[in-house]
Steps between C-alpha positions, in 0.01 A plus 500: 500500500732703279329828401724531193391162362171403663137608490263410781134499589337431836132445572289365781246250369206444735500123458696210650840410348362163387237679290760727340730202441218310332432799272865478392523123461160397358503568122127574485540763774825644361325562167249723678752759621847458339459759221340844530129500411341519251772279348464125545757246618545138404735279701686263269719344770516554875734255667548655843829346611863602465582455130133489404356693208290817530359575156205730430330660201317830467198604296331834454180348360485161672538320165853550364772436757866604467799407715512694825748335736733204455682450828641246740447474876826522692370457853167394646441504876140398552279777637802731537696571181504463123801604292497488122706640214434560134876489430451121483196375313261223602720238329814623682627670188683830530269782400526862392151615592352817365472762639711412806658202674410477865484281805190545715473399863153482653484478879194426711495556875230507763360842582234591760269594211584201279810464282800726461566465126842618382652499154861575411592494132875488436676617184852445365589868476359847575398547135276192510347618828437846353347348184266282707401796719438719192288228340269516800618249760308671781180527299514150348613303801287723723191432290547124507573509876168682542329236284664225708379673818145527364498130412650392835272732696197368316412832347587411138 
């Protein structure tokens, strides 16, 4: 991790890795935690393989959905790692995402209490990292990690 370019979040989820993995890779489960509540998520495409699309929409009222994320998976190691970027869209087109381009790496590892869940989000330059941090990286990604934990732990 490069502290000048990267943001990170770690959390222990009290559920097996397979349960956390399924929450990431099953569209109906991903929709339940991927955006901070009370907003709603719709998964347009979730092709969990290297080069596969990761496209979601967001709604504040559950009726009108707007684009949220249009990304491409770069690496997928079953039960261990997902890497995606929004610098390439779901059709492999170059993208200039607003508000910030990023590459996110999600790592899952066994932990005595369940799953060690680690996120590293990489940025092209310190300004992009600072912008993402100022926009609320810790709160946003932290909130959805908590929602993921609640779903995986069966408390959602």
